[in-house]
N, C-alpha and C positions, 0 to 999 in steps of 0.2 A: 502492501499499500503507499501510495507516494507522499511526502511530506503536503504537494499542495493540496491532497483529498487531507492531510486532518487540516491542516489553514482552514478550509470550508468549515469543517462539522465543530471544530474548537471557536469559529466567530459567529457561526451561527446560534453557538450558546452565550456569545454575549461574554467573553471572560478577558477579551480585550482590555482589562481595568489597570488600573494601579499598581494594585496587589502583584498583579501575574507579570508587568513588565518588571515589576523589582526580583520576581522570580524566573524571569528570561535571563535578564545579566546575570545575576547568580550561575545557573545552566552552564552558559556561554562561558562564563571565566573559569570555571569545572572541568571544561572538553582537555582531552589530556592529545599527545600528539603517537602516542604509542598505544594506540588501538586494535591494530593489529602486528604480529607478528611472524616473520621470516627466518628461521633457521634451511643450511641447508647442511643434507648430509649421506656422502652415501649415490651422490646426485640424485638424489630427494629434496624436494623443496617441501619444508612444512611451515604449513599456514596456522597457526591459531588467534581466534577470536577474540581479542583480550580485556571483554570490560565484565569478566566474573560474578561482580557485583549486582549487576544490572542482564545477568543471564543471557549478557551478550545482545542485547537488546542493539538497533540499528539505531546510530542518532548521524547527527554531520559529521563528524569527526570520523567515528565507524568507516562511513559510505567514500569520505577522502583516503583513508587507508587505505583500501581496500584495493579501490583503482591501481593505486601508489604501488601496492605492492604485486598488484597483476603484471603493472608495468616492468617494472623490478625482474619476476619469473618470465616474462616472453623475450628480455634484454639480456638472462641468465642463458646460453648455454649448455652449462654445466648441469643445469635441472633438466632430468629427464621423465620427470613426474613427481607430480604434489597430491597432498596429502592436504586436508584441510577439514577441521578442527575449532571446536570452540574451549576455549580454557573455563576452568572454576564446571557448577554441577550444571551444563549447557550445552549444547550445538548454539542454538539462536530462536528468542525468545518471539523474532516480529523486530518490531518497528520499534522505536520509546515512543510512546506518544506525547510527553513531556519538549522531551527533544525536538522532534517536529516540528512542536507551534513554537517556539522557542527561533527556530529558524526561519519562522516566516514573518516576527518581528521583526530581526536583523534586517530583513532584506525585504521587496517585496514577491509575491507568490511566482512559482517560474511556472514557466506554460510549457505540462507536459508534454505535448502533443509535438512540442518543437522539438529535434531530433538531434539532440546536443553531441548520441556518439553513434556516428556514421545510420547505422538506422533503427538505431533505440535513443531513448530519455536516460537520464544519470540515473534512474530508480531500478531500468531496465540492465543496464549496463554493470551495474555490480552484480547484477547476477548469472548476463549472457556471455559476460567475460570469460567465467571458467568454461562453461562450455564452446566456447570459441577460443580457447588456447590453445597453443600449437600441442603442447602438452598433455597425456592422460592426468585428473585429474580425478583424485577417490576423496569422498566425505565419510569422516567417521563420525558418527551422531549417535550421543547422550542425551539423557534428560528430557526437552521439550525440539518441537520444530514446528512452531509455528507461523502462521502467512508468508513472511517473507525468509525466515528461516525454514521453513519447507521447498518454498521456492529457490534460494540458494545451494538447497542439499540437492534438487534437480539437474540444477546449473553439471553437478560431476558426472564425470561418466560412469564410478563405479560407487557405489554407496552401500558402506557396511554402517551397518543401525544395532545400536544394542537392544534388544528383546520388550524392555521397559520405557523404552525411550516413550515418548508422548506426539505426537504429531496431528495437525491441521492444515486445511485450506482455510484459514479464517475468517477472512477477509468479509463472506456475503453478512457473519454476523454483525458486525458495521453498516451494514446495507449494502455493498460495496463488490470490489469483484479484485479476483487475482492480477494483479498491473507489474508484475517485476520479471518476467517472461514465462511465467510459471503455465499460461495457457498453450505456447508453444511446446513447454520442456514435458509436463505431466503426458498428451498426451504420445509422446516415445515412448515411454512404459509400462501407462496403466492404460485399462482398459475404457473406452470413451464409457462405457455409461458408468463405468466405477466414479471416474471424474467428476462426472455430473451428480451424483448421488452424495459425494462428499463434498463437493461443491456446495451443492445447496442446500445442505442441513450445516454444512462447520462442525461435522462431528469428528471430535478428537479421539484415533486409532490410534494402538500401539505399534512398535515397531518389529511386532509379529505379524501382525496384522500386515504392517507396511511391505512386508517382503512377499504373501500374499496378494495382496494387492497391484503387484509388481511396483511400486516406488526405491526399494531396499532390492538389491540385488545380492545380500547375505545379510543374517542376523551373526550379530559374535558376542559374550559378555564381555571383550574385551575390544571393542570396535577400534580404538589408535590401534594397538600394537596389528591387531589384525591390519588396518591400511595400511602403515608403514614397511610388514613386512611383504604386503601387496607391490606395492610402489615398487622396495628396493628389489624386486622381483624383477618389475616390469623395465626400470631403470639398468638391469641386466644388458637389456636388449639392445639392439644395436636402433640407434634411435631415431634414423632415415627411416628406417622399416617402421617404425611405431607410430611418427608423426605425421608419414604419405598413410598410414593404418586409421588413424582419424580424423585426416582430413575427409579420406574418400568414407569413411561415416556418418560425419557430420553433415557431407553434402546429398547421399542417398537420397533419405527422405524429400528431396525437392527435386530431383533430375527426371527425368523418361529412361527408359530401358536403355538406349541406344546410348543416351548421353551416362550413362551412369557404367554401360562398358567401355566406353570410350577414357573415362576416369580410370579406369581401374586398369585398361592399356598404357595409358599416358605415366600412372605413377609406379606400376611395376618395371617400364623403359626406362626410366630415373634410377631404377635402381640399380639394378641388375650391372654386375660388372664394376659396380661403386666400391671404394674403401671397406667401405664398414659391411658389404652385405658378402665380398669377400673372405671378410673378418668372423663373419659367422659361417661362413662355408670352415674356414681352417678351422675355428675357435668347437666346433661340435666336432668335426673330428677327428682332433686333438685332446676334444675331453676335458679341454681348461676354462674358464670365463673370455668370454670376449675381451675382447681392447679396445674399446669402438673411437672412433672420434666424436667429439660436439656437432650438434647438428643444429641449425635453424632455418626456417624457409624465406 
């Protein structure tokens, strides 16, 4: 749910008084720059939403930090896979309502129809960038993933979820729709009738339910450790092949048969005989880890 929408809700309720103005200044003053952390180990970028005292609810500072971290990952060819997790007791509880209100007091409401990041607005980009990122992203989800948090989870290629996690497409509870890329991302993994049921009812469901519905790839009692192990495994493969495979999978839903077949051929032709493809062959024959060159397109 976008900040602009919350502006409409809150101003409709006449909350723009002197007390709220004081609260706004306090909230803005308390915003920190370390809302998202990035560490790199064994070619794996480990990203933590880092606002545990608010269950990683999204505020303007965190939006900016998420975009900055994604830019760093895209520009760092050492990183071959990413783990996206939340610090503390939750993955992400959704939008921070008061921070959204504070943002509207500092500046005029933004036009959410404006395409500020290519095909997306700011709020859509915070989620869509994980899907569009060149390298695979694995979400490690625990605690809660509500609203914007669930949409961000669905931006990942693979989603490892604790069985007792609570999840919800929460927006309709507030008379709104999921507007941070969810309508595109949900349908890639979840049946249409299930998406509609969970959207229309904003029902809370468990991590175990999420597996059956298609939101989760796998259920694990230790989602972060499971995600790191999987990311490390992926990072040990040819980064050239992994990146081109993700590009193919991302494009496939929007291509006709002829275009999809040609895309496969173009990717394969670019790979055959390349340094990393030959290294994959030699490493397999010699039963040793591959020594691959870093890669970005």
